Structures are given as C-alpha cells and as structure tokens.
N, C-alpha and C positions, 0 to 999 in steps of 0.2 A: 653541537650538532650530532645527530645520530649517525651510525655507520653507513646508512643508506643515503646520506646527504640531506635528510629532511630536518626541519626545525620542529622542536617540541615546545609546547607551552602548557602551563597549568593555569586554568582560569578558576578563580575563587568567585563564587556567585552568592548573592542574597536574593531571596524571592519573597513574595507576599506571604504572610503568615497562613499556614495551612495548605499552601500550593506546591510544596516540595515535590510530591509524587507526580503531579501533573507537569510541572516544569521538567522533571527528570525524563518523563516520557517524550516530551518534545525535543529536548536536547539530544537524546539518544538517536533521534532520526537524522541528525545532521551528519553527512558523510565524513567530515574531517574529525569528528569526535570519536576517539578510540576507547575512552573509559569515562564513566561518570558515576559519582557517588554522592549520596546525601551525607552530610557531616553534622557533627555537633560542635558547638563552640561559636566563634565569631562570624563564621560564614556558614551558609546553608548547604552549599555544594562545592565539590571540586571536580573539574573536568579536564581531561587530558586531550589536547588538540594537536594534531600532527599535520604539517603543511610543507610544501616545497620551499617556502621562504617566509619571512616575517610578514610580508604584505598579505599572503594568503591567510595567515593566522589572524591578522588585523581584520580582514574582510569577514572571516567566520564570526569573530567576536562582535564586530560592529553591525553587520548586516544579517546575521542569523541568530546568535544567542541573545543579543540585546533587544531584538525585535519580538521575542517571546513575551506576551503580555504579563506574565507572572514575575519576570526578572526585574529587580529593582536596582541592582548594583553589580558591577563586575570589577575584578582586579586581575590583570593578566601578568603572569610571570613567565617570561621566555627563558628557556634553558640556555645558559651561556656556554656550556661545554658538554662533553659526552658523559653519559651515565652508564651504569651497568645494571642489568636485572640480576637479582640474586637467584642463584640456582641452589636447590637443596638436594 
C-alpha cells in the first residue's frame, strides 16, 4: 500500500490490432488511471490504477477498462507492499 493508504495496481492490457492509440485515449480519461503506456512485447499496454481499496480497482478494471470496445484482455497485478519512486 502507498504512504497515503491507497492501493496501487498495474493492469496489463491487450487490444485489437491497430487500436492501441484509440484505446490509450479512452483509458487516459478514466479518473483512477494515473499513468498509461503503449508497450512492446506480450501485452499492448500497461496502466497504473490507484484506488482507495482493491474493490475500487476491481470496479475500474471491470466496469471501465474492460468496457472499452478495443480492449480484448486484461491482467491486473495489485501491489502487495510499498514501493518507492526513484529520485535522481
């Protein structure tokens, strides 16, 4: 859990071929989404979702992200402990 008591999850997403940018535009509109990137490799995107609890994250993934027509598959990884941002 983060220092503010929030839960953090990283959502790995696959989308329909050629729809990466359109999906990214839609995903960035979701309030709980803090970061979103198109990726190369086994998944098309990675999205950082922050909520007050796991139930909120579940709701965002199920009722917002998965409802985007271009999204074909998601895998949600909920952070189990605290992390730190690297400062340079």
